[in-house]
ROBAFI-837848 format. One record per residue: z negated, y negated, x negated of N, C-alpha, C, CB in turn; residue in three letters. Coordinates in Angstrom, 3 decimals. Last residue first. Glycine has a CB too. Example, Ala and Ser with C-alpha at 12.3 -4.5 7.8 and 13.67 -1.06 7.14 Angstrom:
BEGIN
> -7.080;2.250;-12.850;-7.140;1.060;-13.670;-7.870;-0.030;-12.900;-5.725;0.598;-14.084;SER .
> -7.800;5.690;-13.190;-7.800;4.500;-12.300;-7.800;3.300;-13.200;-9.046;4.473;-11.308;ALA .
This chain:
BEGIN
> 7.452;-11.701;1.662;6.155;-11.352;1.106;5.571;-12.545;0.362;6.270;-10.135;0.172;UNK .
> 9.094;-12.246;4.624;8.907;-12.799;3.266;7.514;-12.453;2.768;9.119;-14.349;3.251;UNK .
> 11.588;-10.516;6.603;10.223;-10.981;6.336;10.121;-11.451;4.876;9.180;-9.845;6.626;UNK .
> 13.890;-10.137;8.724;13.879;-10.714;7.372;12.504;-11.330;7.123;15.019;-11.790;7.197;UNK .
> 14.299;-7.124;10.498;13.577;-8.397;10.353;13.621;-8.865;8.909;12.111;-8.257;10.823;UNK .
> 15.285;-4.653;10.615;16.184;-5.715;11.080;15.587;-7.104;10.879;16.517;-5.511;12.550;UNK .
> 13.239;-2.996;9.970;14.294;-3.170;8.957;15.330;-4.217;9.368;14.993;-1.838;8.698;UNK .
> 11.769;-2.877;12.302;11.237;-3.646;11.167;12.322;-3.925;10.129;10.067;-2.891;10.511;UNK .
> 13.324;-1.138;13.850;13.167;-2.542;14.271;12.698;-3.406;13.099;12.160;-2.651;15.450;UNK .
> 13.003;1.213;12.353;14.350;0.676;12.575;14.278;-0.796;12.982;15.091;1.495;13.659;UNK .
> 10.204;1.534;12.590;10.808;1.291;11.288;12.190;0.658;11.454;10.909;2.602;10.485;UNK .
> 9.948;2.150;15.289;9.334;0.925;14.777;9.940;0.540;13.425;7.806;1.101;14.646;UNK .
> 11.329;4.599;15.239;11.808;3.497;16.095;11.247;2.160;15.607;11.403;3.738;17.578;UNK .
> 9.743;6.081;13.499;11.138;5.818;13.128;11.719;4.679;13.971;11.993;7.096;13.299;UNK .
> 7.354;6.206;15.008;7.369;5.519;13.715;8.795;5.138;13.330;6.738;6.405;12.622;UNK .
> 8.201;7.799;17.120;7.850;6.393;17.384;7.837;5.588;16.087;6.470;6.297;18.080;UNK .
> 8.540;10.178;15.683;9.682;9.580;16.397;9.413;8.110;16.709;9.972;10.355;17.707;UNK .
> 5.969;10.739;14.754;7.019;10.384;13.787;8.210;9.732;14.473;7.479;11.625;13.020;UNK .
> 3.376;9.247;16.778;4.338;10.318;16.494;5.431;9.832;15.538;4.970;10.835;17.803;UNK .
> 0.643;7.560;15.102;1.704;7.585;16.102;2.649;8.733;15.777;2.470;6.226;16.149;UNK .
> -2.687;6.592;14.599;-1.632;7.560;14.330;-0.632;7.519;15.470;-2.211;8.989;14.151;UNK .
> -4.112;3.513;13.314;-3.824;4.473;14.385;-2.778;5.466;13.894;-3.332;3.747;15.677;UNK .
> -6.639;1.421;12.028;-5.492;2.298;11.763;-5.342;3.291;12.911;-5.661;3.049;10.404;UNK .
> -8.775;-0.287;12.121;-7.907;-0.217;13.290;-6.655;0.614;13.080;-7.516;-1.586;13.698;UNK .
> -10.383;-0.064;9.963;-9.595;-1.293;10.066;-8.643;-1.288;11.258;-8.809;-1.503;8.796;UNK .
> -11.512;2.430;9.902;-12.392;1.307;10.243;-11.637;-0.017;10.431;-13.439;1.138;9.162;UNK .
> -9.494;4.069;8.899;-9.755;4.069;10.336;-10.596;2.867;10.764;-10.454;5.358;10.739;UNK .
> -9.547;4.086;6.148;-8.589;3.207;6.827;-8.870;3.070;8.319;-7.183;3.725;6.627;UNK .
> -11.615;5.970;5.655;-11.683;4.622;5.089;-10.778;3.663;5.858;-11.291;4.644;3.602;UNK .
> -10.661;8.257;6.811;-11.850;7.640;7.396;-11.981;6.195;6.912;-13.121;8.450;7.036;UNK .
> -7.079;8.097;7.091;-8.297;8.433;6.347;-9.469;7.759;7.057;-8.203;7.978;4.832;UNK .
> -3.801;9.105;7.863;-5.076;8.577;8.357;-6.199;9.027;7.425;-5.351;9.051;9.823;UNK .
> -0.920;8.239;5.900;-1.871;9.220;6.412;-3.140;8.517;6.894;-2.210;10.270;5.326;UNK .
> 0.814;5.732;5.966;1.246;7.111;5.760;0.321;8.132;6.395;1.359;7.391;4.301;UNK .
> 0.574;3.165;6.543;-0.447;3.688;5.628;-0.240;5.189;5.379;-1.864;3.433;6.198;UNK .
> 2.683;0.487;7.120;2.617;1.942;7.069;1.527;2.356;6.087;3.988;2.551;6.664;UNK .
> 3.068;-2.074;9.062;2.241;-1.744;7.894;1.960;-0.244;7.948;0.893;-2.584;7.870;UNK .
> 5.634;-4.019;10.370;5.098;-2.662;10.250;4.333;-2.499;8.946;6.226;-1.625;10.335;UNK .
> 6.582;-6.614;10.397;6.429;-5.927;11.677;5.656;-4.618;11.575;7.779;-5.658;12.267;UNK .
> 6.101;-9.835;8.845;6.257;-8.383;8.779;5.949;-7.760;10.132;5.344;-7.784;7.692;UNK .
> 5.842;-12.601;8.545;6.698;-12.072;9.600;6.947;-10.577;9.547;7.984;-12.760;9.560;UNK .
> 4.036;-13.700;6.791;5.407;-13.504;6.327;6.355;-12.914;7.353;5.395;-12.635;5.146;UNK .
> 1.572;-13.662;8.059;2.214;-14.963;7.807;3.688;-14.816;7.447;1.488;-15.698;6.686;UNK .
> 1.133;-10.865;8.015;1.199;-11.594;9.287;1.931;-12.924;9.111;-0.219;-11.838;9.844;UNK .
> 1.041;-10.414;5.257;2.088;-9.780;6.062;2.249;-10.491;7.404;1.766;-8.292;6.287;UNK .
> -1.242;-11.899;4.571;0.059;-12.234;3.971;1.198;-11.653;4.809;0.142;-11.705;2.512;UNK .
> -3.231;-10.520;5.994;-2.982;-11.949;6.250;-1.603;-12.362;5.749;-4.065;-12.817;5.578;UNK .
> -3.017;-7.991;4.741;-2.713;-8.136;6.170;-2.427;-9.596;6.512;-3.881;-7.607;7.032;UNK .
> -3.855;-8.674;2.105;-2.529;-8.123;2.372;-2.139;-8.353;3.827;-2.490;-6.621;2.040;UNK .
> -6.490;-9.484;2.545;-5.512;-10.463;2.063;-4.079;-9.971;2.273;-5.750;-10.763;0.579;UNK .
> -7.547;-7.017;3.349;-7.626;-8.181;4.245;-6.582;-9.218;3.833;-9.055;-8.807;4.221;UNK .
> -7.103;-5.529;0.995;-6.426;-5.162;2.237;-6.428;-6.324;3.226;-7.094;-3.933;2.866;UNK .
> -8.858;-6.807;-0.772;-7.419;-6.820;-1.055;-6.626;-6.490;0.212;-7.076;-5.812;-2.182;UNK .
> -11.250;-6.097;0.435;-10.872;-7.515;0.409;-9.374;-7.638;0.118;-11.707;-8.295;-0.659;UNK .
> -11.146;-3.350;-0.117;-11.171;-3.820;1.280;-10.756;-5.285;1.359;-12.580;-3.633;1.896;UNK .
> -11.318;-3.242;-2.853;-10.064;-2.813;-2.235;-9.995;-3.271;-0.782;-9.916;-1.284;-2.317;UNK .
> -13.984;-4.297;-3.148;-12.825;-4.954;-3.764;-11.519;-4.532;-3.098;-12.770;-4.636;-5.259;UNK .
> -16.281;-3.009;-2.157;-15.526;-3.903;-1.280;-14.278;-4.524;-1.881;-16.402;-4.976;-0.833;UNK .
> -17.909;-2.397;-5.263;-17.888;-2.288;-3.803;-17.070;-3.402;-3.146;-19.307;-2.311;-3.264;UNK .
> -15.623;-1.941;-8.000;-16.860;-2.510;-7.465;-16.772;-2.466;-5.942;-17.092;-3.981;-7.981;UNK .
> -13.263;-0.692;-8.337;-14.283;-0.434;-9.356;-15.635;-0.989;-8.929;-13.866;-1.045;-10.698;UNK .
> -10.916;0.717;-6.284;-12.032;-0.216;-6.306;-13.012;0.207;-7.395;-12.734;-0.280;-4.923;UNK .
> -7.533;0.982;-5.057;-8.650;1.399;-5.908;-9.713;0.316;-5.879;-8.179;1.676;-7.370;UNK .
> -4.791;2.411;-3.200;-5.744;1.342;-3.489;-6.844;1.881;-4.382;-6.337;0.754;-2.188;UNK .
> -1.313;2.958;-2.381;-2.613;3.396;-2.891;-3.491;2.174;-3.137;-2.450;4.231;-4.196;UNK .
> 0.782;2.119;-0.527;0.836;3.350;-1.308;-0.539;3.831;-1.768;1.722;3.148;-2.505;UNK .
> 2.087;0.781;2.403;0.959;0.821;1.488;0.927;2.158;0.783;-0.361;0.568;2.226;UNK .
> 4.976;-0.618;3.100;4.425;0.726;3.006;3.328;0.724;1.954;5.530;1.768;2.661;UNK .
> 6.084;-2.960;5.262;5.288;-2.824;4.046;4.659;-1.440;4.095;4.192;-3.963;3.921;UNK .
> 9.065;-4.153;6.714;8.181;-3.003;6.455;7.378;-3.240;5.194;8.994;-1.692;6.329;UNK .
> 11.056;-6.022;7.109;9.792;-6.212;7.819;8.821;-5.059;7.689;10.062;-6.447;9.250;UNK .
> 12.439;-5.537;3.960;12.625;-6.302;5.195;11.254;-6.513;5.863;13.618;-5.564;6.169;UNK .
> 10.185;-3.687;2.257;11.611;-3.706;2.581;11.763;-4.390;3.935;12.225;-2.249;2.600;UNK .
> 7.837;-3.059;-0.168;8.223;-4.021;0.854;9.739;-4.001;1.030;7.734;-5.442;0.485;UNK .
> 5.236;-0.891;-1.100;6.668;-1.184;-1.111;7.020;-2.044;0.091;7.502;0.121;-1.109;UNK .
> 2.110;-1.512;-2.847;2.976;-0.884;-1.864;4.397;-1.389;-1.997;2.460;-1.135;-0.458;UNK .
> -1.333;-1.494;-3.912;0.085;-1.777;-4.110;0.884;-1.057;-3.035;0.551;-1.346;-5.530;UNK .
> -4.561;-3.022;-4.490;-3.667;-2.080;-3.829;-2.232;-2.422;-4.194;-3.866;-2.103;-2.290;UNK .
> -7.857;-3.351;-5.959;-6.567;-3.800;-5.476;-5.792;-2.687;-4.812;-5.766;-4.375;-6.600;UNK .
> -10.328;-4.317;-8.422;-9.868;-3.614;-7.232;-8.510;-4.122;-6.819;-10.861;-3.771;-6.086;UNK .
> -10.878;-5.649;-10.734;-11.919;-4.754;-10.215;-11.510;-4.009;-8.946;-13.169;-5.542;-9.941;UNK .
> -9.960;-7.122;-13.666;-9.382;-6.503;-12.477;-10.362;-5.453;-11.954;-7.984;-5.864;-12.791;UNK .
> -11.803;-9.884;-14.845;-11.545;-8.444;-14.927;-10.999;-7.933;-13.602;-12.829;-7.677;-15.308;UNK .
> -12.775;-12.471;-14.709;-11.601;-12.218;-15.526;-11.204;-10.756;-15.645;-11.828;-12.757;-16.868;UNK .
> -14.873;-12.235;-12.845;-15.162;-12.580;-14.243;-14.003;-12.214;-15.167;-16.437;-11.874;-14.709;UNK .
> -12.805;-10.305;-10.926;-14.172;-10.805;-11.031;-14.472;-11.032;-12.509;-15.203;-9.806;-10.385;UNK .
> -10.095;-9.839;-8.657;-10.598;-10.080;-10.006;-12.007;-10.628;-9.926;-9.681;-11.052;-10.778;UNK .
> -7.923;-7.894;-6.818;-9.211;-8.585;-6.802;-9.749;-8.638;-8.226;-10.227;-7.875;-5.845;UNK .
> -4.504;-8.028;-5.857;-5.533;-7.704;-6.847;-6.798;-8.520;-6.624;-5.005;-7.943;-8.258;UNK .
> -1.735;-6.510;-4.598;-2.760;-7.496;-4.251;-3.980;-7.092;-5.065;-3.068;-7.541;-2.671;UNK .
> 1.651;-5.991;-5.556;0.226;-5.668;-5.689;-0.603;-6.845;-5.193;-0.137;-5.323;-7.166;UNK .
> 4.833;-4.633;-4.504;3.876;-5.724;-4.715;2.460;-5.193;-4.880;3.929;-6.714;-3.550;UNK .
> 8.309;-4.142;-4.648;6.970;-3.550;-4.699;6.007;-4.647;-5.124;6.910;-2.319;-5.687;UNK .
> 10.708;-5.497;-4.758;10.462;-4.637;-3.601;9.108;-3.930;-3.625;11.544;-3.614;-3.509;UNK .
> 11.589;-6.934;-6.991;11.012;-7.661;-5.870;10.700;-6.831;-4.639;11.917;-8.734;-5.488;UNK .
> 12.351;-5.679;-9.264;13.439;-6.036;-8.345;12.914;-6.747;-7.091;14.222;-4.778;-7.941;UNK .
> 9.906;-5.085;-10.353;10.762;-6.059;-11.059;11.910;-6.544;-10.187;11.323;-5.442;-12.342;UNK .
> 9.155;-3.052;-8.563;8.439;-4.336;-8.562;9.280;-5.422;-9.244;7.066;-4.194;-9.276;UNK .
> 10.806;-1.037;-9.459;10.975;-1.530;-8.087;10.307;-2.901;-7.939;10.378;-0.522;-7.061;UNK .
> 9.595;-0.670;-11.937;10.990;-1.132;-11.878;11.293;-1.701;-10.485;11.974;0.036;-12.216;UNK .
> 7.189;0.297;-11.035;7.187;-0.951;-11.808;8.598;-1.536;-11.834;6.669;-0.708;-13.258;UNK .
> 8.053;2.660;-9.926;7.580;1.608;-9.016;7.462;0.264;-9.740;6.219;1.998;-8.407;UNK .
> 8.779;4.064;-12.290;9.751;3.832;-11.218;9.322;2.687;-10.302;9.944;5.106;-10.398;UNK .
> 6.396;4.142;-13.826;7.612;3.522;-14.365;8.588;3.160;-13.247;8.294;4.465;-15.371;UNK .
> 4.717;5.516;-12.053;4.340;4.168;-12.514;5.574;3.450;-13.056;3.226;4.240;-13.609;UNK .
> 6.079;7.940;-11.831;5.920;7.069;-10.658;5.601;5.644;-11.085;4.811;7.603;-9.730;UNK .
> 5.773;8.918;-14.429;7.126;8.668;-13.914;7.072;7.736;-12.697;7.821;10.006;-13.537;UNK .
> 2.992;9.301;-14.523;3.605;8.244;-15.345;5.025;7.899;-14.883;3.633;8.674;-16.814;UNK .
> 2.049;9.884;-11.028;2.354;10.322;-12.389;2.908;9.149;-13.203;3.366;11.499;-12.373;UNK .
> 0.011;10.104;-8.574;0.697;8.991;-9.247;0.884;9.361;-10.721;-0.116;7.641;-9.102;UNK .
> -1.547;11.988;-7.447;-0.107;12.180;-7.280;0.688;11.101;-8.015;0.259;12.178;-5.792;UNK .
> -4.315;13.127;-9.452;-3.660;12.158;-8.584;-2.174;12.463;-8.502;-3.891;10.722;-9.091;UNK .
> -7.554;14.638;-9.918;-6.117;14.555;-10.156;-5.510;13.578;-9.156;-5.446;15.957;-10.044;UNK .
> -10.143;14.230;-9.117;-9.906;14.415;-10.541;-8.422;14.320;-10.892;-10.457;15.754;-10.987;UNK .
> -11.997;12.866;-6.986;-10.538;12.941;-7.136;-10.210;13.015;-8.623;-9.827;11.706;-6.466;UNK .
> -14.711;12.723;-7.055;-14.123;13.405;-5.925;-12.607;13.507;-5.988;-14.516;12.718;-4.682;UNK .
> -14.555;9.816;-8.946;-15.446;10.796;-8.324;-14.782;11.393;-7.091;-16.800;10.148;-7.947;UNK .
> -11.232;9.670;-10.429;-12.481;9.069;-9.967;-13.334;10.159;-9.329;-12.212;7.904;-8.956;UNK .
> -8.437;9.106;-12.641;-9.379;9.996;-11.948;-10.643;9.239;-11.533;-9.751;11.192;-12.851;UNK .
> -5.907;6.630;-11.988;-7.028;7.116;-12.811;-7.934;8.049;-12.008;-7.851;5.927;-13.359;UNK .
> -4.074;5.513;-10.285;-3.791;6.849;-10.813;-4.967;7.460;-11.572;-2.592;6.791;-11.719;UNK .
> -5.040;2.983;-9.819;-4.940;3.900;-8.684;-4.737;5.342;-9.154;-3.788;3.481;-7.762;UNK .
> -4.691;1.984;-12.401;-6.053;2.139;-11.875;-6.057;3.078;-10.673;-6.645;0.766;-11.481;UNK .
> -1.905;1.923;-12.504;-2.645;2.761;-13.454;-4.079;2.993;-12.968;-2.656;2.108;-14.855;UNK .
> -1.373;0.038;-10.475;-0.913;1.429;-10.343;-1.684;2.362;-11.272;0.590;1.524;-10.641;UNK .
> -2.553;-2.206;-11.689;-3.057;-1.712;-10.399;-2.625;-0.262;-10.204;-2.543;-2.597;-9.222;UNK .
> -0.926;-2.473;-13.943;-2.363;-2.194;-14.128;-2.982;-1.675;-12.827;-3.113;-3.472;-14.602;UNK .
> 1.493;-3.174;-12.726;1.373;-1.888;-13.430;-0.082;-1.505;-13.641;2.092;-1.947;-14.780;UNK .
> 0.755;-5.769;-11.604;1.249;-4.644;-10.801;1.029;-3.297;-11.492;2.733;-4.829;-10.504;UNK .
> -0.594;-8.248;-11.900;-0.951;-7.082;-12.720;-0.510;-5.792;-12.021;-2.483;-7.052;-12.995;UNK .
> 0.241;-10.173;-10.173;-0.004;-10.599;-11.556;-0.311;-9.422;-12.477;-1.154;-11.592;-11.600;UNK .
> 0.644;-9.889;-7.375;1.724;-9.577;-8.323;1.484;-10.075;-9.746;3.000;-10.158;-7.823;UNK .
> -1.863;-12.102;-6.450;-0.759;-11.261;-5.981;0.266;-11.116;-7.101;-0.097;-11.862;-4.700;UNK .
> -5.464;-12.302;-6.383;-4.156;-12.655;-6.930;-3.118;-11.679;-6.390;-4.174;-12.641;-8.490;UNK .
> -8.619;-13.491;-5.614;-7.521;-12.628;-5.175;-6.209;-13.180;-5.724;-7.472;-12.527;-3.617;UNK .
> -11.723;-13.274;-6.897;-10.524;-14.093;-7.004;-9.370;-13.155;-6.654;-10.360;-14.749;-8.459;UNK .
> -14.501;-12.467;-4.781;-13.407;-12.082;-5.676;-12.358;-13.181;-5.737;-12.766;-10.762;-5.216;UNK .
> -16.244;-13.733;-3.091;-16.809;-12.938;-4.186;-15.751;-12.605;-5.236;-17.428;-11.645;-3.641;UNK .
> -16.089;-15.524;-0.910;-15.210;-15.661;-2.065;-15.730;-14.943;-3.302;-15.012;-17.110;-2.379;UNK .
> -17.370;-15.520;1.503;-18.159;-15.888;0.328;-17.294;-16.056;-0.926;-19.228;-14.839;0.075;UNK .
> -15.425;-14.495;3.236;-15.784;-15.929;3.310;-16.541;-16.399;2.074;-16.632;-16.199;4.555;UNK .
> -15.540;-11.781;2.486;-14.301;-12.545;2.295;-14.611;-14.033;2.278;-13.273;-12.221;3.409;UNK .
> -18.132;-11.175;3.319;-17.790;-11.059;1.893;-16.525;-11.862;1.588;-17.591;-9.568;1.493;UNK .
> -17.840;-11.509;6.088;-18.800;-12.339;5.351;-18.465;-12.346;3.855;-20.247;-11.826;5.575;UNK .
> -16.049;-9.481;6.657;-15.642;-10.874;6.916;-16.554;-11.831;6.147;-15.685;-11.192;8.447;UNK .
> -17.678;-7.281;6.119;-16.548;-7.562;5.238;-16.068;-9.010;5.424;-15.392;-6.570;5.511;UNK .
> -19.407;-7.444;8.277;-19.948;-7.527;6.909;-18.843;-7.882;5.912;-20.616;-6.187;6.505;UNK .
> -17.625;-7.051;10.447;-18.345;-8.328;10.248;-18.858;-8.505;8.830;-19.511;-8.423;11.210;UNK .
> -14.426;-5.523;9.815;-15.861;-5.419;10.064;-16.579;-6.729;9.694;-16.456;-4.238;9.265;UNK .
> -11.452;-6.314;11.244;-12.234;-6.597;10.039;-13.722;-6.499;10.390;-11.884;-8.017;9.454;UNK .
> -8.622;-4.726;12.410;-10.050;-4.951;12.658;-10.762;-5.179;11.328;-10.684;-3.747;13.421;UNK .
> -5.441;-5.514;13.625;-6.271;-5.280;12.440;-7.718;-5.627;12.757;-5.763;-6.112;11.230;UNK .
> -3.492;-5.788;15.492;-4.716;-5.106;15.898;-5.633;-4.795;14.732;-4.379;-3.837;16.617;UNK .
> -1.158;-6.745;14.592;-1.817;-7.561;15.613;-3.126;-6.926;16.086;-0.880;-7.772;16.804;UNK .
> -0.414;-4.756;12.878;-0.738;-6.061;12.302;-1.406;-6.985;13.314;0.520;-6.718;11.761;UNK .
> -1.666;-1.543;12.982;-0.966;-2.563;13.773;-1.384;-3.955;13.281;-1.277;-2.397;15.304;UNK .
> -1.279;0.550;10.419;-2.242;-0.462;10.860;-1.446;-1.484;11.660;-3.010;-1.137;9.636;UNK .
> -0.445;4.035;10.832;-0.078;2.635;10.625;-1.272;1.754;10.977;1.169;2.248;11.478;UNK .
> 0.437;7.374;10.139;-0.632;6.381;10.297;-0.095;4.987;9.977;-1.843;6.721;9.381;UNK .
> 2.179;9.827;11.992;2.211;8.838;10.914;1.129;7.808;11.182;3.616;8.157;10.800;UNK .
> 1.686;13.384;12.746;1.832;11.959;13.057;1.813;11.085;11.800;0.724;11.518;14.003;UNK .
> 3.986;13.710;10.386;3.950;13.625;11.839;2.615;14.210;12.287;5.168;14.380;12.501;UNK .
> 5.414;12.430;7.325;4.305;12.952;8.129;4.499;12.764;9.636;3.024;12.284;7.709;UNK .
> 7.376;13.196;5.190;7.709;12.514;6.439;6.646;12.959;7.453;9.199;12.856;6.936;UNK .
> 7.850;13.364;1.657;7.017;13.518;2.850;7.520;12.649;3.996;5.566;13.168;2.532;UNK .
> 8.916;15.223;-1.164;9.167;14.128;-0.234;8.448;14.406;1.079;10.687;13.937;0.002;UNK .
> 7.750;15.820;-4.495;7.973;16.287;-3.137;8.113;15.071;-2.225;6.813;17.218;-2.662;UNK .
> 8.316;16.520;-7.852;8.249;15.480;-6.820;8.590;16.100;-5.474;9.215;14.297;-7.143;UNK .
> 6.292;18.315;-10.227;7.465;18.190;-9.355;7.224;17.133;-8.278;7.802;19.550;-8.703;UNK .
> 3.936;18.635;-11.557;4.854;17.618;-12.063;6.084;17.420;-11.198;5.282;17.973;-13.441;UNK .
> 2.036;20.235;-10.537;3.042;20.906;-11.365;4.082;19.925;-11.909;3.737;22.000;-10.560;UNK .
> 0.643;18.520;-8.905;0.051;18.871;-10.200;1.045;19.540;-11.128;-1.139;19.779;-10.000;UNK .
> 3.237;16.386;-7.505;2.196;17.417;-7.435;1.697;17.721;-8.842;2.734;18.712;-6.751;UNK .
> 4.036;13.125;-6.349;4.118;14.153;-7.389;2.972;15.152;-7.189;4.059;13.513;-8.820;UNK .
> 5.750;12.006;-3.474;4.465;12.189;-4.154;4.676;13.284;-5.195;3.297;12.564;-3.135;UNK .
> 7.900;9.709;-1.658;7.630;10.786;-2.617;6.165;10.824;-3.058;8.525;10.627;-3.837;UNK .
> 8.789;9.314;1.837;8.251;8.794;0.577;7.892;9.957;-0.338;7.007;7.893;0.830;UNK .
> 10.764;8.247;4.677;10.170;9.265;3.810;9.707;8.633;2.504;11.177;10.404;3.530;UNK .
> 12.185;6.492;6.250;10.857;6.890;6.692;10.229;7.991;5.863;10.917;7.324;8.097;UNK .
> 14.494;5.449;5.372;14.630;6.636;6.225;13.267;7.127;6.717;15.350;7.762;5.462;UNK .
> 13.595;3.488;3.720;14.375;3.065;4.885;14.624;4.221;5.858;15.708;2.472;4.433;UNK .
> 12.482;5.047;1.704;11.591;4.275;2.575;12.313;3.818;3.837;11.031;3.061;1.824;UNK .
> 14.920;6.051;0.567;13.927;6.941;1.178;13.019;6.181;2.140;13.084;7.625;0.094;UNK .
> 16.124;3.729;-0.428;16.826;4.535;0.568;15.838;5.440;1.312;17.935;5.383;-0.104;UNK .
> 14.216;3.008;-2.338;14.483;2.134;-1.193;15.179;2.890;-0.070;15.335;0.940;-1.622;UNK .
> 14.418;5.219;-4.132;13.167;4.903;-3.455;13.407;4.043;-2.217;12.216;4.191;-4.410;UNK .
> 17.093;5.006;-5.002;16.634;6.213;-4.314;15.360;5.925;-3.516;16.386;7.352;-5.328;UNK .
> 17.037;2.463;-6.245;17.944;2.730;-5.131;17.482;3.938;-4.318;19.367;2.959;-5.648;UNK .
> 15.133;2.797;-8.332;14.879;1.849;-7.239;15.763;2.129;-6.017;15.112;0.416;-7.726;UNK .
> 14.818;6.365;-8.972;15.425;5.060;-9.234;15.045;4.106;-8.102;16.982;5.177;-9.369;UNK .
> 13.534;9.096;-10.229;13.173;8.107;-9.212;13.750;6.752;-9.613;11.622;8.019;-9.036;UNK .
> 15.547;11.879;-10.804;15.012;10.632;-11.359;14.730;9.662;-10.219;16.003;10.002;-12.390;UNK .
> 15.008;15.286;-10.695;15.446;14.127;-9.955;14.754;12.885;-10.522;15.151;14.294;-8.445;UNK .
């Protein structure tokens, strides 16, 4: 199965998303429960708020989308393999060219040191992955993402699965049925990334 922009957009609109396995095959997921960050309930730890105010990073949007995906796919401590295959990087880069996938990047001394990427459809932003080469870079990218989504009129920030890392920001789990209802409402909203 070839991951085309049309297939990916159709899947996200149905509440499902792909991941590649070590065997190279693509599997589709519809988690229950589903993790989201309520945009009106985002929690920023005080220490992180201080780092954001200090302007430690230069934050850019959509200037290095493929590089962010490649960094998210790179092995790291505790994660030797990843679900982000070269096919995924090509497919999501194509989605980015069509304006439906975005990256938020943290730069330091002219070097990409952290960031995240995800898929944007109407009032939905589905966060896909994040990386950090220096402490707090991906967290600062998340803060900037949430601010952008709030300003742009987005209704739903999907994080797919709950992690300890995301929990500190107010991430909650909701039943898949509730997620689908929220998704349907978000897809009626004309948000601007």
